[in-house]
GUGUBA-124891 format. One record per residue (C-alpha): residue number from 1; x, y, z; residue in one letter. Coordinates in steps of 0.001 Angstrom, whole numbers, plus 524288, in hexadecimal, padded with zeros to 5 digits. Example, Ala and Ser with C-alpha at 12.3 -4.5 7.8 and 13.67 -1.06 7.14 Angstrom:
BEGIN
@num=1&c1=8300C&c2=7EE6C&c3=81E78&residu=A
@num=2&c1=83566&c2=7FBDC&c3=81BE4&residu=S
END
This chain:
BEGIN
@num=1&c1=80000&c2=80000&c3=80000&residu=M
@num=2&c1=804EF&c2=80D88&c3=7FC70&residu=N
@num=3&c1=805B9&c2=81456&c3=809AE&residu=Q
@num=4&c1=80576&c2=82204&c3=803EF&residu=E
@num=5&c1=7F8E3&c2=81EAE&c3=7FCD6&residu=Q
@num=6&c1=7F35F&c2=8186B&c3=80924&residu=F
@num=7&c1=7F637&c2=824A7&c3=81106&residu=K
@num=8&c1=7EF7E&c2=82CF4&c3=806B3&residu=Q
@num=9&c1=7E35D&c2=8245C&c3=806B9&residu=M
@num=10&c1=7E306&c2=823FE&c3=81585&residu=K
@num=11&c1=7E463&c2=83250&c3=818CD&residu=S
@num=12&c1=7E530&c2=83B8C&c3=80D22&residu=A
@num=13&c1=7DA42&c2=8453D&c3=80AAD&residu=K
@num=14&c1=7D282&c2=842BE&c3=7FE60&residu=G
@num=15&c1=7CA14&c2=83873&c3=7F7DC&residu=F
@num=16&c1=7CAAA&c2=82CDD&c3=7EE92&residu=I
@num=17&c1=7C6DE&c2=82E9C&c3=7E04E&residu=A
@num=18&c1=7BFDC&c2=822C1&c3=7DAB1&residu=A
@num=19&c1=7C378&c2=8216B&c3=7CC51&residu=L
@num=20&c1=7BFCC&c2=8131B&c3=7CB82&residu=D
@num=21&c1=7B3EE&c2=81205&c3=7C2A3&residu=Q
@num=22&c1=7B4EC&c2=8047A&c3=7BC8E&residu=S
@num=23&c1=7AF28&c2=7FE43&c3=7B05F&residu=G
@num=24&c1=7A101&c2=7FF0C&c3=7B497&residu=G
@num=25&c1=7A123&c2=80CF2&c3=7B9A1&residu=S
@num=26&c1=7AA72&c2=812F6&c3=7AFB9&residu=T
@num=27&c1=7A059&c2=81646&c3=7A51D&residu=P
@num=28&c1=79847&c2=81DDC&c3=7AEFB&residu=K
@num=29&c1=7A442&c2=82517&c3=7B401&residu=A
@num=30&c1=7A828&c2=82895&c3=7A61E&residu=L
@num=31&c1=79A75&c2=82D29&c3=7A2B5&residu=K
@num=32&c1=79A91&c2=83650&c3=7AE68&residu=L
@num=33&c1=7A79B&c2=83B39&c3=7A939&residu=Y
@num=34&c1=7A14B&c2=83E20&c3=79C14&residu=G
@num=35&c1=7A5B8&c2=83222&c3=7946D&residu=I
@num=36&c1=79AF2&c2=8296F&c3=78EF0&residu=N
@num=37&c1=79C31&c2=81AF4&c3=78C05&residu=E
@num=38&c1=79D74&c2=81D5B&c3=77D5E&residu=D
@num=39&c1=7AAE1&c2=8233F&c3=77FFB&residu=A
@num=40&c1=7B0BB&c2=815A0&c3=78231&residu=Y
@num=41&c1=7AE16&c2=8083C&c3=77C64&residu=H
@num=42&c1=7B3AB&c2=7FE52&c3=785E7&residu=N
@num=43&c1=7B8E5&c2=7FD2B&c3=793BC&residu=D
@num=44&c1=7C6D9&c2=80071&c3=78FED&residu=E
@num=45&c1=7C2A9&c2=80D31&c3=7899D&residu=E
@num=46&c1=7B9B4&c2=8102E&c3=79518&residu=M
@num=47&c1=7C497&c2=80E2E&c3=79EFB&residu=F
@num=48&c1=7CDB7&c2=816AB&c3=796F5&residu=T
@num=49&c1=7C3A6&c2=82198&c3=79712&residu=V
@num=50&c1=7C149&c2=82088&c3=7A5AE&residu=V
@num=51&c1=7CFF1&c2=82007&c3=7A840&residu=H
@num=52&c1=7D12C&c2=82CD5&c3=7A0F1&residu=N
@num=53&c1=7C6B5&c2=8327E&c3=7A9C7&residu=M
@num=54&c1=7CD95&c2=82D93&c3=7B603&residu=R
@num=55&c1=7DAA7&c2=83261&c3=7B109&residu=T
@num=56&c1=7D4D8&c2=83FE5&c3=7AF2B&residu=R
@num=57&c1=7CFD6&c2=83FB1&c3=7BD28&residu=I
@num=58&c1=7DC76&c2=83A91&c3=7C30F&residu=I
@num=59&c1=7E549&c2=843F7&c3=7BB89&residu=K
@num=60&c1=7DD00&c2=84FCD&c3=7BEF0&residu=S
@num=61&c1=7E3EA&c2=85951&c3=7C821&residu=P
@num=62&c1=7D7B3&c2=858AD&c3=7D09B&residu=A
@num=63&c1=7DA0A&c2=84A2C&c3=7D31C&residu=F
@num=64&c1=7E4A8&c2=84B92&c3=7DD50&residu=S
@num=65&c1=7E96B&c2=8452F&c3=7E9DF&residu=K
@num=66&c1=7E5D9&c2=85169&c3=7F177&residu=D
@num=67&c1=7D7BF&c2=84CF9&c3=7F15F&residu=K
@num=68&c1=7D7C5&c2=83F2E&c3=7EBA3&residu=I
@num=69&c1=7DF47&c2=83500&c3=7F36E&residu=I
@num=70&c1=7DBBC&c2=828D3&c3=7EBA4&residu=G
@num=71&c1=7D571&c2=82460&c3=7DEEE&residu=A
@num=72&c1=7CEA2&c2=81796&c3=7DB5F&residu=I
@num=73&c1=7D14D&c2=811E1&c3=7CDED&residu=L
@num=74&c1=7CAE4&c2=80789&c3=7C56D&residu=F
@num=75&c1=7D3C2&c2=7FC43&c3=7C10F&residu=E
@num=76&c1=7D3EA&c2=80100&c3=7B2FB&residu=N
@num=77&c1=7D84E&c2=80E6F&c3=7B7A1&residu=T
@num=78&c1=7E309&c2=8085D&c3=7BFF4&residu=M
@num=79&c1=7E849&c2=801A2&c3=7B3C2&residu=D
@num=80&c1=7E8AE&c2=80E44&c3=7ABE2&residu=R
@num=81&c1=7F253&c2=8197A&c3=7AC77&residu=K
@num=82&c1=7F250&c2=82823&c3=7AE50&residu=I
@num=83&c1=7FE1F&c2=82F0A&c3=7A87F&residu=D
@num=84&c1=80598&c2=8222B&c3=7A72C&residu=E
@num=85&c1=80332&c2=81E52&c3=7B565&residu=Q
@num=86&c1=7F99F&c2=813FF&c3=7B9DD&residu=Y
@num=87&c1=7EDF4&c2=81B0A&c3=7BFBA&residu=T
@num=88&c1=7F0E7&c2=8172A&c3=7CDCD&residu=A
@num=89&c1=7FEFB&c2=81BB1&c3=7CC80&residu=D
@num=90&c1=7FA8F&c2=82887&c3=7C67F&residu=Y
@num=91&c1=7F0FB&c2=82AA1&c3=7D1AD&residu=L
@num=92&c1=7FB32&c2=8288F&c3=7DC3F&residu=W
@num=93&c1=807ED&c2=82D07&c3=7D629&residu=E
@num=94&c1=802B2&c2=838BB&c3=7CEB5&residu=T
@num=95&c1=7F6A1&c2=83CBB&c3=7D66F&residu=K
@num=96&c1=7F95B&c2=83761&c3=7E421&residu=G
@num=97&c1=7EC3B&c2=8303E&c3=7E47B&residu=I
@num=98&c1=7EAFC&c2=8224F&c3=7E9C9&residu=V
@num=99&c1=7E603&c2=81857&c3=7DFB2&residu=P
@num=100&c1=7DB77&c2=80E31&c3=7E273&residu=F
@num=101&c1=7D5A4&c2=803AD&c3=7D9A0&residu=L
@num=102&c1=7C788&c2=7FF3F&c3=7D858&residu=K
@num=103&c1=7C7DF&c2=7F055&c3=7D8BF&residu=V
@num=104&c1=7B9AF&c2=7EBF7&c3=7D92E&residu=D
@num=105&c1=7B2DA&c2=7E700&c3=7CCFD&residu=K
@num=106&c1=7A530&c2=7EBF1&c3=7CFC1&residu=G
@num=107&c1=799B4&c2=7E713&c3=7D7A5&residu=L
@num=108&c1=791AF&c2=7DAC2&c3=7D8EB&residu=E
@num=109&c1=782E1&c2=7DB69&c3=7D7B2&residu=A
@num=110&c1=77B67&c2=7E04D&c3=7E37E&residu=R
@num=111&c1=77987&c2=7D60E&c3=7EE15&residu=E
@num=112&c1=77639&c2=7D7B6&c3=7FC87&residu=N
@num=113&c1=774FF&c2=7E64A&c3=7FA33&residu=G
@num=114&c1=78318&c2=7E7E9&c3=7F5A8&residu=V
@num=115&c1=78C04&c2=7E68B&c3=7E9EE&residu=Q
@num=116&c1=798B8&c2=7DFB8&c3=7ECEC&residu=T
@num=117&c1=7A46F&c2=7E033&c3=7E3D4&residu=M
@num=118&c1=7A5D0&c2=7D6DD&c3=7D888&residu=R
@num=119&c1=7B105&c2=7CD55&c3=7D99E&residu=E
@num=120&c1=7BD91&c2=7D492&c3=7D65A&residu=I
@num=121&c1=7C3C1&c2=7CAE0&c3=7CD03&residu=I
@num=122&c1=7D26D&c2=7CCA9&c3=7CC27&residu=G
@num=123&c1=7D337&c2=7D50B&c3=7D862&residu=L
@num=124&c1=7E0AD&c2=7D004&c3=7DC3B&residu=D
@num=125&c1=7E63F&c2=7D353&c3=7CEE7&residu=D
@num=126&c1=7DFF1&c2=7E0C0&c3=7CF6E&residu=L
@num=127&c1=7E5A3&c2=7E370&c3=7DCE2&residu=L
@num=128&c1=7F323&c2=7DF21&c3=7D85C&residu=K
@num=129&c1=7F210&c2=7E87B&c3=7CCEB&residu=K
@num=130&c1=7ED65&c2=7F358&c3=7D5E7&residu=A
@num=131&c1=7F9AE&c2=7F1B5&c3=7DE04&residu=V
@num=132&c1=8025C&c2=7F298&c3=7D1F2&residu=T
@num=133&c1=7FAE0&c2=7FEC5&c3=7CD88&residu=R
@num=134&c1=7FDCA&c2=80549&c3=7DABA&residu=N
@num=135&c1=7EF9A&c2=8057C&c3=7DF38&residu=I
@num=136&c1=7EDC6&c2=808A2&c3=7EDAE&residu=F
@num=137&c1=7E052&c2=802D5&c3=7F005&residu=G
@num=138&c1=7D3DD&c2=7FD78&c3=7EA1E&residu=T
@num=139&c1=7C541&c2=8000A&c3=7E9FF&residu=K
@num=140&c1=7B9A2&c2=7F6CA&c3=7E938&residu=M
@num=141&c1=7AB24&c2=7F9E6&c3=7E9FF&residu=R
@num=142&c1=79EF4&c2=7F2D4&c3=7EED6&residu=S
@num=143&c1=79144&c2=7F887&c3=7F068&residu=V
@num=144&c1=78780&c2=7F7C6&c3=7FB9E&residu=I
@num=145&c1=77952&c2=7FAA6&c3=7F845&residu=L
@num=146&c1=771A9&c2=7F547&c3=803DB&residu=E
@num=147&c1=773AD&c2=7F3B1&c3=81277&residu=A
@num=148&c1=7753D&c2=7E505&c3=81134&residu=N
@num=149&c1=77EB1&c2=7E059&c3=81BD1&residu=P
@num=150&c1=782A5&c2=7D415&c3=81469&residu=D
@num=151&c1=78501&c2=7DB6B&c3=807D2&residu=G
@num=152&c1=78D01&c2=7E616&c3=80E58&residu=I
@num=153&c1=794F0&c2=7DBF9&c3=815B6&residu=K
@num=154&c1=797BB&c2=7D53F&c3=808BC&residu=Q
@num=155&c1=79C12&c2=7E202&c3=8024E&residu=V
@num=156&c1=7A581&c2=7E5A3&c3=80D24&residu=V
@num=157&c1=7AADB&c2=7D7D7&c3=80E85&residu=K
@num=158&c1=7AE02&c2=7D764&c3=7FFF5&residu=Q
@num=159&c1=7B44D&c2=7E4D8&c3=8005E&residu=Q
@num=160&c1=7BD44&c2=7E165&c3=80BAA&residu=F
@num=161&c1=7C0E0&c2=7D3EE&c3=8067D&residu=E
@num=162&c1=7C5B5&c2=7DA5D&c3=7FA06&residu=L
@num=163&c1=7CBF5&c2=7E553&c3=801E0&residu=A
@num=164&c1=7D47A&c2=7DB65&c3=808F1&residu=K
@num=165&c1=7D94A&c2=7D5E6&c3=7FBFA&residu=K
@num=166&c1=7DC38&c2=7E39F&c3=7F715&residu=I
@num=167&c1=7E394&c2=7E6E3&c3=8039A&residu=I
@num=168&c1=7EBFB&c2=7DAB6&c3=8018C&residu=S
@num=169&c1=7F175&c2=7E14C&c3=7F548&residu=Y
@num=170&c1=7F58E&c2=7ED51&c3=7FCF7&residu=G
@num=171&c1=7EA35&c2=7F56F&c3=7F7DD&residu=L
@num=172&c1=7E02C&c2=7FD3F&c3=7FF90&residu=V
@num=173&c1=7D21E&c2=7F9A4&c3=7FBE5&residu=P
@num=174&c1=7C701&c2=8035E&c3=7FB45&residu=I
@num=175&c1=7BB4F&c2=7FBD0&c3=80071&residu=V
@num=176&c1=7AEF5&c2=80184&c3=7FA5A&residu=E
@num=177&c1=7A1CC&c2=7FC2C&c3=7FF04&residu=P
@num=178&c1=79934&c2=806CD&c3=7F91C&residu=E
@num=179&c1=78BB8&c2=80936&c3=7FEEF&residu=V
@num=180&c1=78224&c2=80D83&c3=7F467&residu=D
@num=181&c1=77E56&c2=81BA5&c3=7F72A&residu=I
@num=182&c1=77086&c2=8189A&c3=7F27A&residu=F
@num=183&c1=76E62&c2=80D5A&c3=7FBEB&residu=S
@num=184&c1=7627B&c2=80F90&c3=8047A&residu=T
@num=185&c1=76A33&c2=808D6&c3=80F57&residu=E
@num=186&c1=776DF&c2=81046&c3=80D84&residu=K
@num=187&c1=77905&c2=813B9&c3=81BC5&residu=E
@num=188&c1=77644&c2=805D0&c3=82054&residu=K
@num=189&c1=77F45&c2=8008F&c3=815AF&residu=C
@num=190&c1=78A13&c2=8093C&c3=81AE0&residu=E
@num=191&c1=78827&c2=8047E&c3=828BC&residu=E
@num=192&c1=78929&c2=7F645&c3=82484&residu=L
@num=193&c1=7949F&c2=7F95C&c3=81BAA&residu=L
@num=194&c1=79C8E&c2=8000A&c3=82638&residu=K
@num=195&c1=79A67&c2=7F4A5&c3=82F5E&residu=R
@num=196&c1=79F95&c2=7EB1C&c3=82538&residu=E
@num=197&c1=7AB15&c2=7F3D7&c3=821D3&residu=I
@num=198&c1=7AF15&c2=7F495&c3=8301F&residu=K
@num=199&c1=7AE17&c2=7E5D7&c3=83154&residu=E
@num=200&c1=7B6BF&c2=7E3A6&c3=82572&residu=N
@num=201&c1=7C09B&c2=7EE12&c3=8293B&residu=L
@num=202&c1=7C277&c2=7E6E8&c3=8361F&residu=S
@num=203&c1=7C69F&c2=7DAB4&c3=82EA5&residu=K
@num=204&c1=7D161&c2=7E13D&c3=826B7&residu=L
@num=205&c1=7DFB2&c2=7DEFD&c3=829C4&residu=G
@num=206&c1=7E67F&c2=7E8A9&c3=83298&residu=K
@num=207&c1=7ED26&c2=7EFF8&c3=82771&residu=N
@num=208&c1=7E26C&c2=7EE99&c3=81D2E&residu=D
@num=209&c1=7DDAC&c2=7FB92&c3=817AB&residu=Q
@num=210&c1=7D166&c2=7FEF0&c3=80FE5&residu=V
@num=211&c1=7CA8D&c2=80AFF&c3=80AF5&residu=I
@num=212&c1=7BBC6&c2=80B30&c3=80C8B&residu=L
@num=213&c1=7B381&c2=81150&c3=801CE&residu=K
@num=214&c1=7A56D&c2=813B1&c3=805C9&residu=V
@num=215&c1=7993C&c2=81AC6&c3=801A4&residu=T
@num=216&c1=797E3&c2=827D3&c3=808A8&residu=I
@num=217&c1=78FFC&c2=823A3&c3=814A3&residu=P
@num=218&c1=78261&c2=827FE&c3=81898&residu=S
@num=219&c1=78750&c2=82B66&c3=8263A&residu=K
@num=220&c1=79215&c2=835AC&c3=8265D&residu=D
@num=221&c1=79EB3&c2=83059&c3=82BEA&residu=G
@num=222&c1=79997&c2=82262&c3=82BBA&residu=F
@num=223&c1=7A693&c2=81C68&c3=82798&residu=Y
@num=224&c1=7AF47&c2=824A7&c3=83066&residu=S
@num=225&c1=7B21D&c2=8193C&c3=83983&residu=D
@num=226&c1=7B721&c2=810F1&c3=82E38&residu=L
@num=227&c1=7C14E&c2=81B70&c3=82B7A&residu=M
@num=228&c1=7C77F&c2=81840&c3=838A4&residu=E
@num=229&c1=7C99D&c2=809DA&c3=83571&residu=D
@num=230&c1=7D811&c2=80683&c3=83401&residu=N
@num=231&c1=7D55C&c2=7FEC5&c3=827A0&residu=H
@num=232&c1=7CEE1&c2=80A3A&c3=820A2&residu=V
@num=233&c1=7D790&c2=81341&c3=818B4&residu=V
@num=234&c1=7CC6A&c2=81C3D&c3=814CA&residu=R
@num=235&c1=7BDAF&c2=81C75&c3=81343&residu=V
@num=236&c1=7B985&c2=8223E&c3=8063B&residu=V
@num=237&c1=7AC4B&c2=824CA&c3=8001C&residu=A
@num=238&c1=7A665&c2=8224A&c3=7F2BF&residu=L
@num=239&c1=79CDE&c2=82BFD&c3=7ECE2&residu=S
@num=240&c1=79336&c2=82109&c3=7EA31&residu=G
@num=241&c1=78AA3&c2=8281E&c3=7E066&residu=G
@num=242&c1=78966&c2=834E0&c3=7E7D7&residu=Y
@num=243&c1=78C66&c2=84137&c3=7E01D&residu=S
@num=244&c1=799A8&c2=846FF&c3=7E362&residu=R
@num=245&c1=79330&c2=8521D&c3=7EAC8&residu=E
@num=246&c1=78AED&c2=84917&c3=7F33E&residu=L
@num=247&c1=795F4&c2=83F49&c3=7F51B&residu=A
@num=248&c1=79EE7&c2=84A2C&c3=7F9BE&residu=N
@num=249&c1=79496&c2=84F67&c3=802F6&residu=E
@num=250&c1=792A6&c2=84206&c3=8092A&residu=K
@num=251&c1=7A12F&c2=83F24&c3=8096D&residu=L
@num=252&c1=7A437&c2=84BDF&c3=81067&residu=A
@num=253&c1=79BA4&c2=847B9&c3=81BCA&residu=A
@num=254&c1=7A42D&c2=83BBA&c3=81E6A&residu=N
@num=255&c1=7B0EF&c2=83EF9&c3=82568&residu=P
@num=256&c1=7BC5B&c2=836C9&c3=820CB&residu=G
@num=257&c1=7B54D&c2=83157&c3=814EE&residu=L
@num=258&c1=7BBB4&c2=834D7&c3=807F0&residu=I
@num=259&c1=7B6B2&c2=8336C&c3=7FA14&residu=A
@num=260&c1=7B990&c2=828D5&c3=7F03E&residu=S
@num=261&c1=7B0FB&c2=82E23&c3=7E569&residu=F
@num=262&c1=7AFFC&c2=829DF&c3=7D73D&residu=S
@num=263&c1=7A458&c2=82F72&c3=7CFE8&residu=R
@num=264&c1=7A35D&c2=83AF3&c3=7D94D&residu=A
@num=265&c1=7B191&c2=83E57&c3=7D66E&residu=L
@num=266&c1=7B01B&c2=83E8A&c3=7C7A3&residu=S
@num=267&c1=7A2A3&c2=844FC&c3=7C7BF&residu=E
@num=268&c1=7A25A&c2=85021&c3=7BDDF&residu=G
@num=269&c1=7AEA2&c2=84C5F&c3=7B662&residu=L
@num=270&c1=7AD17&c2=84BDA&c3=7A796&residu=N
@num=271&c1=7B5C4&c2=847AF&c3=79C63&residu=V
@num=272&c1=7B2BA&c2=85450&c3=7951D&residu=N
@num=273&c1=7B744&c2=85D57&c3=79FEC&residu=Q
@num=274&c1=7C39E&c2=86536&c3=79DB6&residu=S
@num=275&c1=7CF04&c2=861DC&c3=7A6A1&residu=E
@num=276&c1=7CC32&c2=86E1B&c3=7AE71&residu=K
@num=277&c1=7BDC9&c2=86A9F&c3=7AFED&residu=E
@num=278&c1=7C0EC&c2=85C79&c3=7B31F&residu=F
@num=279&c1=7CB3F&c2=85FC2&c3=7BD4D&residu=D
@num=280&c1=7C269&c2=86A03&c3=7C36C&residu=S
@num=281&c1=7B6D4&c2=860A8&c3=7C47B&residu=M
@num=282&c1=7BF50&c2=855AF&c3=7C9E5&residu=L
@num=283&c1=7C627&c2=85F03&c3=7D32E&residu=G
@num=284&c1=7B943&c2=863F4&c3=7D8A9&residu=N
@num=285&c1=7B453&c2=85610&c3=7DA82&residu=S
@num=286&c1=7C0C0&c2=851E7&c3=7E161&residu=I
@num=287&c1=7C07F&c2=85DCF&c3=7EA2B&residu=E
@num=288&c1=7B266&c2=85B36&c3=7EE40&residu=E
@num=289&c1=7B4F2&c2=84CD8&c3=7F109&residu=I
@num=290&c1=7C175&c2=85027&c3=7F866&residu=Y
@num=291&c1=7BA77&c2=859D7&c3=80117&residu=K
@num=292&c1=7AFB2&c2=85010&c3=803FF&residu=A
@num=293&c1=7BA17&c2=845E0&c3=80745&residu=S
@num=294&c1=7C2FC&c2=84E7D&c3=80F72&residu=V
@num=295&c1=7BFE0&c2=85CA6&c3=81231&residu=E
@num=296&c1=7B142&c2=85BDA&c3=814D9&residu=K
@num=297&c1=7B3C3&c2=85123&c3=81EA8&residu=K
@num=298&c1=7B9FC&c2=85B16&c3=82792&residu=Q
@num=299&c1=7ADEA&c2=863C8&c3=826DB&residu=E
@num=300&c1=7A55E&c2=85857&c3=82AB7&residu=V
@num=301&c1=7AE17&c2=85521&c3=83647&residu=L
@num=302&c1=7AE42&c2=86301&c3=83B9D&residu=Q
END
């Protein structure tokens, strides 16, 4: 584990940028960026187009370590280069931003009120490659839709079983059991989820470290106690379908919780914008998310 990167993830001010849209979500991300599906004809062309979009974001002066401490990549992005450097190396060596890799392969069908992860075929090979590509950590997502104790237990158990494998490669896993913001039982889901997370954290090895990625909770400060656990590097929040404005408002009411936004980060960016317009829009978004992650916390605490 890179100790300088670990220190940054543990204590630096800022948030994590999620640039990890995969095959299924890429067309939607590109459409929001102003590129329709007729602009590419196969997956290879699509991934080239989205890499160009991500490269534009990463190379922007607004995308800096002063406010962004980490970035999550999709495997295809990890394998591509920016200015002759592999993306993860460019992020760390040029920008000072810690690289993560999305490793899950999507979700199973809904069962017991949840969606667990599909089997990650070839995970060991992917983790070996991540190490050679100088990746610091990984990310994997499940979804909770109902307050079903058995389903939530299953989600968290799967997340932590895979986390232990990831830790064995010297990587830090981001455990992401997302609670659907539209669930009519959201608050109850979060109560059950936190109980299961605590149970599984207690079973980790003494030196095992994870990052928790959660939906912004219904109760302000609900996950504050998890931030004190010795196994937890950081607790970060997904935007979960909220607009950036609403996500920031909710995030700001949770001391210690920082953003790990994807769609909310790129909201408003367009392929047809001039570099000045693009950098200004991205800079404003980053500033708003940063304040919700860091500065507004202090106002809440006072």
